[in-house]
C-alpha positions as CSV (number, residue, x, y, z in Angstrom):
1,M,53.2,115.4,194.5
2,S,52.5,118.8,192.3
3,F,50.4,119.9,189.4
4,L,49.1,116.3,187.4
5,G,50.5,113.7,190.1
6,K,53.8,114.3,188.7
7,K,57.0,114.8,191.0
8,K,58.5,117.9,191.6
9,S,61.9,118.1,190.7
10,K,65.0,119.1,192.9
11,K,66.2,121.6,190.3
12,T,63.5,124.0,189.1
13,T,64.3,125.6,185.1
14,R,63.9,130.2,185.4
15,L,64.0,131.1,182.7
16,F,64.5,134.7,180.9
17,F,62.6,135.7,177.4
18,A,63.5,138.3,175.3
19,T,62.7,139.1,171.8
20,D,63.3,141.7,168.8
21,I,66.4,143.5,169.7
22,H,67.3,144.1,165.8
23,G,71.0,144.4,166.3
24,S,71.4,146.6,169.3
25,E,74.6,145.8,171.0
26,R,73.3,147.6,174.4
27,T,70.0,145.6,174.4
28,Y,72.0,142.4,173.8
29,R,74.7,142.7,176.7
30,K,71.4,143.3,179.0
31,F,69.9,140.5,178.0
32,I,73.5,138.1,178.5
33,N,73.4,140.0,182.5
34,A,69.9,139.2,182.8
35,G,70.6,135.5,183.5
36,K,72.6,136.7,187.3
37,F,70.1,139.9,187.4
38,Y,67.3,137.9,187.4
39,D,68.9,134.3,189.3
40,V,68.0,132.1,185.6
41,N,69.4,129.8,184.6
42,L,68.5,129.6,181.0
43,I,68.4,133.1,179.2
44,V,66.2,132.3,175.4
45,M,66.6,135.5,172.6
46,G,63.1,134.8,170.7
47,G,64.3,136.0,167.4
48,D,64.6,139.2,165.4
49,I,68.2,139.6,166.8
50,S,69.8,141.4,163.5
51,G,69.9,144.6,162.6
52,K,68.1,146.1,160.1
53,L,70.3,149.1,158.6
54,L,73.7,149.4,156.9
55,I,75.0,153.0,158.0
56,P,77.6,153.7,155.3
57,I,80.3,155.9,156.4
58,I,82.3,157.9,153.6
59,K,85.9,158.7,154.1
60,E,86.2,162.2,152.5
61,K,89.6,163.3,150.7
62,N,90.0,166.2,153.5
63,G,90.6,162.8,155.8
64,N,86.9,163.3,157.7
65,Y,84.1,161.6,157.6
66,R,80.4,161.8,156.6
67,A,78.0,159.0,157.4
68,T,73.3,160.0,157.2
69,V,72.0,158.9,160.0
70,Q,68.6,159.0,160.7
71,G,67.9,161.6,157.8
72,T,70.3,164.0,158.7
73,V,74.5,163.8,157.1
74,Q,76.7,164.2,159.8
75,K,80.2,165.0,159.7
76,F,83.4,163.8,161.8
77,S,86.4,164.8,161.9
78,T,88.2,163.0,165.1
79,E,88.8,159.5,165.8
80,A,86.9,160.2,169.1
81,E,83.8,161.6,167.2
82,L,84.1,158.7,164.7
83,Q,84.0,155.7,167.5
84,Q,80.7,157.8,169.1
85,L,79.5,157.3,165.5
86,K,80.1,153.8,165.9
87,D,78.8,153.2,169.2
88,K,75.7,154.9,168.2
89,L,74.7,153.1,165.1
90,G,76.2,149.9,167.8
91,L,73.1,151.3,170.3
92,L,70.8,152.1,167.4
93,G,71.4,148.4,166.0
94,F,72.7,149.7,162.8
95,Y,75.6,148.0,161.0
96,N,78.7,150.6,159.5
97,Q,81.2,149.9,157.1
98,I,83.6,152.7,156.1
99,M,84.2,153.4,152.3
100,D,85.8,156.3,150.5
101,E,83.5,158.0,147.5
102,D,84.2,155.8,145.1
103,Q,83.2,152.5,147.2
104,Y,79.9,154.6,147.8
105,K,79.0,154.7,144.4
106,G,80.2,151.8,143.6
107,F,78.2,150.2,146.4
108,A,74.8,152.5,145.2
109,N,74.9,151.1,141.7
110,D,75.3,146.9,142.6
111,P,72.3,146.6,145.3
112,A,73.6,142.9,145.2
113,S,76.6,143.9,146.8
114,V,75.0,145.7,149.2
115,D,72.9,143.0,150.5
116,I,76.6,140.9,150.5
117,L,77.7,143.6,152.9
118,F,74.9,143.7,155.0
119,H,74.7,140.0,155.5
120,K,78.8,139.6,156.9
121,L,78.7,142.5,159.4
122,A,75.6,140.6,160.3
123,R,77.4,137.4,160.6
124,E,80.3,139.2,162.2
125,R,78.4,140.9,164.6
126,L,76.3,137.4,165.6
127,A,79.9,135.9,166.0
128,S,81.2,138.8,168.5
129,W,77.7,138.3,170.7
130,I,78.8,134.1,171.0
131,D,81.8,134.9,172.3
132,L,80.1,137.5,174.3
133,A,77.9,135.4,175.9
134,E,80.3,132.2,176.1
135,T,82.9,134.3,178.3
136,R,80.2,136.1,180.5
137,L,78.1,133.1,181.3
138,K,81.0,130.7,181.3
139,G,80.8,128.5,184.9
140,T,77.7,130.3,185.5
141,G,75.7,127.1,184.9
142,I,73.3,129.6,182.6
143,K,72.4,128.6,179.1
144,C,71.6,130.8,176.4
145,L,69.7,130.0,173.6
146,V,68.9,131.8,170.8
147,T,67.1,132.1,166.9
148,V,67.9,134.0,164.9
């Protein structure tokens, strides 16, 4: 007999709870891996899962790129540098979109289109995270619940 006279269950639920990852790729991957690490059978993401910023990466006419990250304009000339930028933005929980100068000006003059793009990128990241969770958790018996 256990607490309040209830019979002990043979299977105890062990839970890992996290929240406020705000779009961070690294933090989400740690969350998915936490189930195995902490030997739990349920992982719960309690909210504030989506990122907060959309960073435009502007492709210049000379083939180079520039982006303003945390108040600093940064320039990139190689694909490797561009990938490092995208990885950094994912780590920070930011979304990004490559665009030319004219597209950037169009977005700057149309806040509704920025909102549409932001939500599209947030849905894409969430879909990729669902795929990752299904792949990593398949066959483990670990269930995953997410509130957005």
